[in-house]
N, C-alpha and C positions, 0 to 999 in steps of 0.2 A: 155289444150292448151299450147303449148310451143313456139308459134310464136308471139312475142310481137306486130308485125305490125297488126295482126288480131284483137287483143284487142283494139288497137288504132282506127282501122277502125270502130269497133262496137260503140265505144264512139262517133266518128265523125257522124256516121249515126243517132245516137240518139240525136244529138245536145244538149249534156248535159251542164247544167250551174249550178251555185252555189245555185240556189233555188230548185233544183230537189231532190226529195226523190226517190232513184233508187232501184229496186228489182233485186237481183242476186239469181236465182233459181238453186240449186245444186252447192253451193259455193265451194265444194271440199276442196282443200288445200289453197284456198284464193288468188290465183294469180290475178284473175279478180277483186275480191273484193278490194284488196289493190290498184289496179290501179284506181278504181272508187272513192276511198276515196278522191283523189285530184281533182276530177272533179265535185262533186255535194255536196249538203248540208249534206245528210246522205245516208247510204247504209243499206238495209235490206238483210242480207245474210242468206238464208234459206238452211238448210242441214239436210238430214234424217239419215245419217250414224253417229252413236254415236262416233266412233273412230275419224272421221273428225271433229265432233262438238268440241271435246276436243282440237284439234289442233287449230281450229278457235278461240275458246275462249281464248286460250293462246296467239295466234298471235295478237289479236285485243283488249286485255284487257286494253291497254293504248291508244287506238284510239277512241276518243269520238264520232265520227260520224259513227261508225259501230255498228249495232245491230245484233247479231247472234240469229237466230230463229231455234230451234231444231224441226224437224218433216217433214213430207211429205207436201209439199206446197198445195196439193189438199185437205188435211184434217186438216190444221193448220190455226189458226186465224192470218192472216197477216194484219198488219196495212195498212192504205191507202198509195199508192205510186203514183208518177207521171209518171215514166218511168220504163221500164224493159230493162236491158242489161244482157244477160244470155246465158250460154251454158248448157241447161237443159238435163237431162237424156233422151236419145232417146226413151226409152220404154214408157214414159208418154206423148209423143208428142201430140197425138190426144186429150187425156183428158186435157192436159195443155192448148191446144188451146181453147177448150170450156170454161175452167175456166177463161182464160184471156179475152175472148170476153164478158164475163158476168161482167167484172170489168171496172171501169172507169180509163183510163190512157191516157197520151198524145201520147206516142209512145212506141213500144216494138221492140227491136232489139235482135234477137236470132239466134243461129246457130242450124239448123235442118239438119237431114239426107237429102241428095239431093233428093232421091226418094220421101220423104214426102213433101219437099218444093215444088217440081214440081206439086204435087197434089193440092196445094193451088191456083195455077194460071193456071191450065190446060184449054185448049180450049174445048168448047162444042163438045161432040162426041168422044173425044180421050179416050184412055185407062185409062189415069190418072184422067179424069174428074169424079167427084163423089160428094157426099153430102158435104164433107169438102170444096170442091171448091165453091159450091153454098153458103154455110153458111158463109164462109170467105168473099166472094164478097158482101153478104148482110150486114155484120156487119162492115167490115173494108176495108181499102185500103191496098193492099199487094204488096210489091216489093221484088224481088230477086236481090241480089248483087253478089259479087264475090264468086266463088267456093272456098271451103277450103279443100285442099287435106288431105288425112288421115295421111300423114307423119307429119303434123303439130300438132298431138296429141301424147301424151305418156300416157299409151300404145296406139298403133295405133288401131283404130276401123277397121271394115271390109269394110267400105264404105266412100265415100267422102261426104262432107257437103256443105251447102250454108248459107250465111248470109241473113236473112229475116227481113224485117221491116214491122210492122203492125201499122196502125194508125186508130183508131176507127172513123167511119163516123159520122159527125155531123148530117147529114140527110141521111136516108136510100134511096137506089136507087129505091125501090118499097115498097108498103105497104103490110104488113102481119097482119092479124087480130089476130092470135093466134100463137105466135112464138114457143112455146113448141111443139104444134102439127105439125107445119110447119117442125121443125127439125125431129120429129119422122116420118113424111110422107117421107121426103127425105131419111132418113136412111133405111126405108123399101123398097122404090121404087128402090134404087140403088142396092139392093141385087137381083133385077130383071132387071138389066140395059138393057138387050137386048130384053126384052119383050115389047109388045105394052102397052101403058099407061093404057088402060082399064083393061088389065089382071093383071097388077101390082097393080092397085088401088083396084081391086076386092080382092086381097090377103090382102092388108092393111086393108080394111074395115072389113073383117072377123076376122083377127088375132089381130088387135089393137083396133078396135071400136066395136067389138062383134056384127056385123051385120049378119043377116041370109044370106044364100047363095043367096036367091031370091032378097032380098033388095040390097045386094052388087052388084049383076049383073045389077039390074035396075039403080042404081046410077052410076056405073062404065061406063055404056054404054052412059051416058049423059054428062060426064065430058069433059072439053076442051082437045084438043090434044089426043083424045082417040085412034086414029090410029097411032100416032107417037111412035117411040121407046123412052124409058125412057132416054137413054143416049143423045138423040138429043134435049131435052128440055133445053132452056136457064134458067138462074136463075129467070128471070122475069116470064117465063112460069110456073115454079114451084110455085111462089108466087100466080099467078092467080089460079092455080089448087087448092092450099091449101085454098084459100079464098072461092072458090066455095064449096069445101067439108065441110068447117066448118062454112058456113053461116047459 
């Protein structure tokens, strides 16, 4: 990121204060990390590239409120943090989102690829609407802010980006009895997004729950919204469907 105003905007959207422990994922050469040092109590700068880790350690060896953590954030023991302000590698966006939603934090302000960000808030039935949309809605409040043109990066990526803020919900918008199976159900059903629900559920029951073809057919024919297309179900509908299947 070579545009200072974007870094300032990210800090503002996160409402950083001197009590915050802030996570910077993919710290790179440390430009964002250095900015954050003056805004919060401490910064956890995570970086997987050994060459960049050496640069970060040298840069921040005399900065007491920066801790450089070497490794892939998805597989590294990261201490507790309050907020996230980060421009993470785009290749880990989906996995990183799931990782973040399983952690406790006040707010996360990240820059994601525009196409990926749009999927997080897509309207029901649209091409971008998918399991990530539903899961994000269930776990967090998500807002998209200004677009970040690719010329604001060096080297330039192939796509434009968007600033995204996530805030974990204090109370969920609907009840799910088994969150792990709820997620697996959505991931499977959205691979059959244009099929009727009963047909997609039939596939899920056989492939993921090892039901016989006859049992799967019987159950699938009785589930709610069986004649709807998968892409037309609201997040609340998916919650109801999951609860019926896992009761």
